Steps between C-alpha positions, in 0.01 A plus 500: 500500500437285193309253715258775603468611136386155398260471792336829405497392135311181581245692709449754224451230235246319719314824559478579126437150371336588168772737382771258623337211312466706182863609520616145573303343215591775252872490580505118499342483155724781371820348635400153373444646155838675508675178603343303214587774250855513639537122457367525145727790403803337667437181305473691172811712564705194599466325162828335400685645802612152606755500217833620637588653162153653451639848433723363221262254334336619179263351246568552130178629342369600159361832382328531164203667335140399445192676368434673832856615564796347679483129575692349793568130547686333782611218273780494241599261218661176618847564344531816710664328800780345294552827312537688831754245626702534179475874436480636855754287689503741797163347596615185681154379604237473226203266525185435300159383615212354300154443649262330257145370535395207719673165460386151593703297748503117521670325793445138607151494352406829665427788266428865554504835323786720614447869429789667681788373285803702394807417294833655604869453429791423731567870573158545661621451859795734441247778444216420743522389864251215498614250762595144397452267797607173330672414173666206332734705278746781552376689193127508441295556184804467276384200299173386345258295706564662842231638726488674839186484713380727777473342842118506494475340157746226599291418807166515319587263217770272642323388820773629727769297323835647415419643159864525390572260217134442417418501130166608355368572153441860398219555249526139383812587302797549736628300796647732764689421820464689827849635576408757766246607760459869582310690763161633396536833326432813708158648430671832434692368200383624161606161359283211617533130416486160665706308248820620334615306193842533339498731198686249280191276528323743269506414132292582195357147518411532870336843466345425163662794321829675457526756778874552457512771232543877519159542337317319782423691819270287711554465873877467540639731769864600548653619827848636560705610802678829449856512639548781749731694268271478193220753443149426375543748213817324386313168465202669331739633235641150462149356452432748220825398331404136549162561336664669202727199461248219529170668413573806286255786525292577193252763393229560764649227718604660826538180699772534759610337825584652837545408866217507749597498872375201694328724757311674221338184364227464761379858464548564128162483326652519152578128510163372627473256209773283651345175620767443768472841659243616755512878502357762731451862395711702744226766508284255694769483769480873556121499484465218753753658732315831482163336566645316800624831641164668435308221675730526800460877503120456490525285813721765664248767396231313694727499805573874470137594440364294786775613736449869427122456525536326837737769623204693644408208725857489629535872564446471877752215518758720329420794728538289814833355382636848429388624845687206653818603319499315168670689217424492126770247416377258766141532381605454136698192595198363689271530201768379258529189717130439442557519126804274530311237700214487249744497207715224651192290578377552142841410359517177700144407400592578137772234495247237601243624250755501216611147587139377498390684186811463283399157359164644392670809354746283307215292360277796416782708348685203347827606665752327729571708809651338808461599865859383554611834352412667833823360647715685248693808605325725249159408635605549864624852417178570309285364785671703775497810282131445424410487872697818574368694200138403569540593867629844405245552221203404714609624839720806464242761402226390748758493780607854416137619499427345838824623655426859391177539705504769769421347842268782613275471196517121502390474866218751452381295193543808281627282216208401282692398193852491369631814330411595143833368371425155641148510360629598157761225514239242600279592206799502269598151611149367442512664156831322435331168582226579250758588232687171541177299506366664185828456311506131587132451413539671161819302427326174588207581270730591210715187542184285523373651175834443327500138619146458365617653173782246481254215529225640278684667211480299174843352428444435131440128546266262685621386841198322650468122519853439375720248678876538462759233575872462453595253228766250608633434149515671165460179299262590215355148478412485870355849496274417206387183678425702813297750297304219333422340839377831638275575202325162526264663750275778368547689829847595368443753223861581413858410596817698425869447574725805526778670689228634725160666519462845339582654840756283677841505664639289218649731242786549259636803323718527193640753259326502163536655156213573267529448124639807329621658822844449656379625839563249777220528753364295791173307531336243724488148357220255579501144372140391433325222314225510237220484763626793712263761353184296559604386848569850629255691276750729326363741236652523152504849349679413175603191301447146622601273783758227428407308185675173594656315792872574513722200431879513502704814438341618178180680416474722807215753518478796735214674676572845645301743713394855416781648708748308285364652178531848647853422624607404147340816362189375319202735495251210503511132602426394140837636387680241713345200323759319289799693639783285635648532845823341622569448870750323720334166577647239267554785252133492396426719195133471410205699363225662704168330420280668759468785749314460831345770710728610784460300819673534834808278537586620850325672789330833443801674651677454165408613152436264209823420317560384140433127471591224254317167521612190317454126519810365675441167684830508700347794691169332586536507877135555593161364401179702496170310515167678446205341677142538375187419698424515871618158617842615610579200727436257215716707263784511751476125553526448124808723478670303777409169337644618166820603677536158662458334160776701330729603788459232770854553623448872566317686777169652396473862610282780366389858558208708376613789282298764684658391830845521344431850367395617846853426622632777274367750751609339825717796605214745430259272688743499793508880502120510477468264796747713695306818435175336607658390827680829567194710411291296741760539775532876449123546504457276805766685701352835396153385607636397838634850550168656395310277743726614783483868410124509449444300821704757690316793338163340570597457864636855520187652344245274666340789691486713182331214318255464793407868483457482120275195541286677758467796261380267225815418298459213252728200461633640170593832661687316775683301233600823322629640828765227510529409134513823301863567595604160373304542176688825433830325576399219263441745214830681566678164507348414162642817346845381611455126432358536147810653331733266695296197390481621140877546479579167667253293299585673173868418561414137578278458194767650273702178533232305311466503124126436540319666787178655626425870497499685831135593540369759751274222628795341683555821697130550569477140620806555720349792693158331518642179648716691745207730581255217564746327732573823690131595526409154629782519755409850620127440460492199729638695795300814413168320472572315824535841669194639320265226619629502859270627776587870560406466867807282558731768356336792686432342838810657660403853395 
């Protein structure tokens, strides 16, 4: 029986080649899209799942206040780990992680810049399940000077030798020995590094400042494993008691600590400032999943529409089968088998397409999806379920329509069209395609405008023609020599050394107290030199810039931003001049000598926070070099030459500031790229369906068109005959798509502190683009019918 079903199916598909091809292409593209989205979502949802204790691992995080409300930080002060071990002994596994800026590596005359470095203590592998594949010690990371390398790093820089026991120099200050090799970290780990150095290696001398006080909160992360009989709330209470003991709360200081579940880290957008954490807004997961379903439904809609439209041509076939004894269930099963065969073929083709296109998708989207995931149990279940669901969605209703025909009417060709319910459904499904297409087009336009806004909005400083580079040392003499070498060429207009550019990932925060106020509040701290204002084009609104170059630990001067003056309570920037501020870096207590206009210190997703700037050479981790003139290659050559003169033992590496700032919006760019792709796919599949439907209608009404042509009908009137119904559907779809798009895009934009306004032009553009595409699709087939010779259509009459 099934053999005959498949024979008949093949004959039917060959007879209706166009509709079969449209269905096959549409379903293949739709299923391929769903597979890619499934792989993406699975990868995102699997973050940190490889840890066997994932459900009991927590990160200790900080909650405080800033000018725009609550402030969340993933890092905590360095003494926190020891305090937890002492005061909360029920927590047996407590580890701390520190991930600083780039460090230089020197080994056997070979030197390179290593960016993915982390420092961890001996409890690290009691918390996380990163696999050690070779080690020279039973206990790792317990003493200073130990380092563990990933397998890839060991191969890349040790020429295939056994890296264990090798000694190299870290940042020209510390000799470290390789005591372990570990497997490369899973891509779905929120912690990423290639080199893990023992925490005891850290010292104030090595880092260049004292990071080991309760007043310093700069990039040290604590993780704990909760015992099965201890609740999260119990530990949170203990952390509050611990804060009161070591860092007593004061007026207006609401800093506290609490536990954040490991599985929450990847999706929690409150901690996006963490430089070790790649986060993904969980809303995007739902949105992408929904879009994948809609695209698949659009492909199924094409199948349903074409099948119900072609039902008239198959009426006699149905009548003959019923006369010969076929019942409804047999007929339904026959036509479901056609849907199954097309769906299965599409699903098999999709696997090949995904395998071929995944490298391009990974490159374009800057993600790391692997085709190997298709062998996992979850994917196999998803894949089988997808084939069955698509078969039922696309084949069930058409099979019921065909099976319901009465044989007498079918054999007498009394059936001229499907019933009104089918016709209404077909129009409704086309309208649904228009709704989805318009929503995606409007969303793409809004996201594109927001991305353009990110790149064009003034940031409060100059970002063009500035080269940034990491400084290998904080030696004031060498830095001054480097600056002098750079300024020997008039193509270099200004040079500044600082913790980082005005907007950068390098940042510190500290509690501060203003003179005459016992309130203990929080502010961002930026170490800058005397040339910072001119290099980055900052604007003073009150007072002066630094009056002298800072030497030693006396005579500090402070520059604050406008947000800082408002935070303290001044009604004007001028009031802040001369007032002293004390904060937790080396206990600095110094007067404010100037106020700068607010500038953006982070991406436009975040508001501008209170800022204190001071000259503090131990924090000069980055150089900013402003280039003047048009001879960029010559200027870059001079910068490299100056580097080789002062830092010959270090690797020269640089980045343009505007390129670095673009990276702040990588996740938004990824979403924008996704919407462009998915919008194009949805529109393409919808157009395929329209081509099939209009082709069928043109064929069905060929004699009517011939008569109209003989009676003098114009090309435009023939176009309206076929197109006016779709234009009405397009307008109805817009009335549905507009409020959906407004709500979705308004919700998305609300997550940004600085954003565009939702203009009606986006919605008008959405319907116009969708309308032009639909009219071109319908118009091509309509005009082809309109210009055809009417004699051909009427010759049988």
